[in-house]
N, C-alpha and C positions, 0 to 999 in steps of 0.2 A: 385151608384149615387154620384156625387162629387160636392162640393161647395166651392168656394173661399169666405172667410169671412174677412171683415175689410180691403179690398184692397184699398189703396189710389188711388184716381183718377188722381190727378196731382202730378208729382214729378219733381225734378229739373233735372233729366236726363231721357231720353227715355230708358226704361229697358224692354227687350222682355219678354212677358208673365207675367210681374209683379212679385212681391215678392213671392206670394204663388204659382203662376203658375210654376216658375222654380223648386220650391221644389216638387211640385206635379209630374212633369215630371220625375225628377230623381227617385222619389219613385216608380212610375209606371214602370220605366225601370228595376228596381230590379226584379220585378216579371216576366220578360220575360226570365230570365237567366236559363240555364240548371242546373241539379243537381250538377255538379262539381264546380259551381260558387255561386249558390244561398245561400248556407249556410253561406259563408263568407260575402256576400253582405247583406243578411238579418240581420246578427249580427251587421252590421254597417249601417243599413238603416237610423238611426237617424242622423248619421254623414253626409251621402250622401244627405239626405233631407235638413238638416240645412245649409250645406255648398254649396248648389246649387247656392246660391246668393253671394258667396265669390268673384267671379270675378267683380261683380258690386261694391262691397265695395272697390275694388282696383282702380277703374277708376280715382278717383281724387287724389290718393296717389302714384300709381306706374306709372312712365313714360312709354309710349308705350302700356299701357293696353287698352285704349279706342278703337283703331283700330281693336282689335281682335274680336269685337262684331258685325261687319257689313261689307258690301261691297256695295259701290255705283256703281252698275253695269252700270247704265246709264251715268256715267261719261266717259265711255270708248267707246261710240258709239253703233250703232244698233247691236243687237244679240251678245253683248260682252260676255255674259255668256257662249256662245259656242265657242268663238274665243280666249279668254284670255289664256295665258300660264298656264298650270296646275302645273308647278313646280316654286317655289318661286324665285329661282335664275334666271330662264328665265324671270319671270315677272319683276324682278329688272332690268335686262338688257334692257328690252323693255321700261319700264315706269319710272324707277328710284325709289329708295326706299322712298324718300320723298313723291312722289305722291301716292305710295301705302299706306303709313301710313296715309296720309291725307284722302284717300277715302276708307279705310278699307281693312282688310286682313283675314276675318273670314274663308274662305275655306282652305287657306294655313295654318292658325293657327291650324285648326282641324287636318289636316294631320300630322303636326309636333307633336301635342299632341298624336296622334295615335302611332307614333313611340316611344314617351317617355313612354307611358303607357305599351306598349309591353316590353320595356326595364325594367320597374319596375317589371313586372310580372317575367321576367327572373331572376331578382336580388332578388326575394322573399322579396321585400321591402314594408311592409304593409303601412307605412305612405305615401309613394309615390303613391302606388296603389289607396289608398283612395282619396288623394288630387287630383290626376290627373283625376280619375273617376268623382269626383264631378265637377271639372272645365270643363272637356270635355263635360259633360252633359249640362252644361250651354251654352257653345258656339254652340253646335249642335242645341239646342233649338233656339238660336238666329238666326241661319241660316234658320230656318223654319218659320220665321216671314217675310211676304212680305215687310213690311216697313223697314226692315233692309237691303234691297237690292236696295234702291233708295235714291238719294240725296234729294228727296221730302219726307223725312222720317217721318215728322209730318204734312204733308199737308201745310207746310208754303209757298210753292210756288204756291199753287192753292186756297188759301183762306180757307183752311180746317184745320187750326191749332187745334191740340188736337185729331186728328183722330187716332194717334198712341195709345194713352191710351184707346180710345174707342174700337178699334179692339182687342187689346191684353189684356186689363184688365177689362174694363166695361162689355163687352159682356160675358166673362166667369164668372165674378162675379155674374151676374144676372141669367145666363141661363145654367151653367154647370151641374146643377142637372139632366138635361136630356141628357147629353153627354154619348156616349158609347166610352170609351177610352181603351177598351181591344184590344191589338194588337198581341196576340199570342206569340209564343216562338221566342227568338232571333235567327237570321240567320247569317251565316258567310258571310262576305263581300269579294268578290274576288278582287275587285279593289276599295280600300277606297277613292283614289283621285277622280275617276270617280263618285263614289257614292255621295260624298259631293257636287260636282259641279252639279250633277243632282238635289240635294236638293235645292241648290241656284237658279238654273234655274226654278224649280217648284215654289219657293217662288216669284221670280221676275215675273213670268207669271201671278201671281195673283194681282200684284200691280194695274193694270188698273181697275180691278173690285172693289178692295178695295176702290179706290178713286171715281170711277164713280158711284157706287151704293150709296155711302154716299151722293153725290150730288143729285142723283135721289130722295132719301128719304128726304133730306133737303128741296127740292122744295115743298114737301107736308106738311111741318110743319112751323108754325110761330115760331119766336125766343122764345117766352115764353112757347111754347109747346116742343121745341127741348131741352131746358135746364131747370133745376130746381135746388133746393138746398136740400142737405141732411146732416144729422148729422153724422160726422165721429169722434167718440170719443168725445172730448171736442170742436171740431171745426165744423162749418157749412161751407160746401164747395159747390161750383157750379159744377154741374155734368150734363152729358147728361141725359135727362129724361128716365124713364123706358119705356114709350110709344115709344119714338124715338129709343131707343136701341133695343127694340124688333122688330120694323119695319125694322131697318137696318140688324139685325140678320136674319130675314126672307128673306130679299133680297139677302143676302150672301149665303143662302141655305146650311147651314152646313159647310161653309168654315173653320171657326175657329176650330170647332170640328175635322174636318179632319186633319188639320195641327197639332193639339195637339196629336192626335193619331199617326200620322206619326212621329212626333218628339220623342215621347216616345219609339216607335219601333226602330228608328234610333239610339238613345242613347244605348239601349240594344244591338243592332247589333254591334256597334263599341266596346263596352266593351267586348263582346264575341269574336270578331275578334282579339282583342289585346291578350286575354288569349290564344286563339288557336295558334296564331303566336308565342307566347312565349313557345310553347310546352305543353300547358294545364297543368301547374304546379298544384300540390296538395295544394289547398288553405287551407285545413283543418290543415295543418302543420304550418300555419302562426299564429302570434298573432292575437287574435280576436278583438282587440281594438287598436285605435291609441296610440302611445307612449305619455309619459308625455311631451316630447319635442314638439311634434306636437300640443298638447293641449295648451301649453304655446305660441307657435307661433300663434295659432288662437286668443288667448287673446290679443296678441300684435297687430295683424292686426285689430281687432275690435276697440281697443283703438285709433289706428292711423286713422282709417276711421271716428270715432266719432269726432276726433279733427281736421279733415281736414276742410279747409275753404269751405263755401257753395258757391262754384263756379263750373260750369260744366266743365268736362273734354272735350278735343277736340273731335269732331265727334259725330253726332247724339244727340246733347243736345237740350232740349226744350228752 
C-alpha cells in the first residue's frame, strides 16, 4: 500500500505525477530488475528516487529542457500519434525544429536517452548510468500522463483549469493506498522507438475521458462542494474537495492506477533493455555510489534551481 504525503496541489509548473509520484515510480522500477542489475540499482535506490525530479528542477534553468517533458499530439492533426516521423531528423525535416521544441519532443528525447544510457553501460560509467537512469525514468513517466500529450494540458481551453494537478497529484495523494502498483519483472524491448510511441498513443487516447469525465462529475457538484480549503504546512490552500476527487476517481475507473503501474514497468523495461544492449556488463564491478564530482554537480544544480526566478519555462506551464 502506497501513499503520497504533503504533495502540493498547485505549482507554478505542470509536473507529471507530482514531486512524490516521480520518486515513487523510479523506486518501483528498481524492483522490476533482474539479478544482474538489481544489486547495483538497489545500492543506489535513494539516488534514483531523490533525483527522479531533477529534470523538473532544470526546466527554468536549462534552455531546451521544457520540451523534453511533453508532446502536444493534437497540434499535428488527427491521429498524429500514428503518423508523425519516428526519427527526430525526419521530424525536423517535416515540421522544423522550432515547431518541435514549441510543442514538445518527449518520445524522441526518450529514444535519445536510451542510446545514451546504453553507451554509459558500455563505458562502465557509474555516474552517467545513475544520472541517465534517473532522468530517463522521469521522462518515461511524463509520457504516461494523458495531459502531457495535448495542448489543453491543464484544461485551460475547456474551462477546466487545474485538472492536470487533479489527475496526476490530487487523486494519487488521496487514494493511492488502495493502488496495486506491482508490475512484475522487467522485459526486454525489441523496438524502443515503437514502444515509447505506443505509450504516447495510449496516453493521448485517454485525454478525452480525462476531460469529459471531469465535466460529468462537475455537473453534479456545486462550486462550494467541488472545492475546499486544506492546511499544507503553514499555508491554507484551495483544493479539490475529497468528495469531488473520489467521485472523479470512481468515474475514471482505475485509470490513474493503471497508468502508474504501466509507467513503473516501462521505466524498468527501458533500463533493462539498455543494459542488455550494452552486453549485460557486470555491474558488481562498478563503484557502488556516485562520485564526489557527481555529488557536487547535484549541489550546484539545486542551488541554481533555488535561485532561478519564479517564472514558468516555456511549454505546459500553469
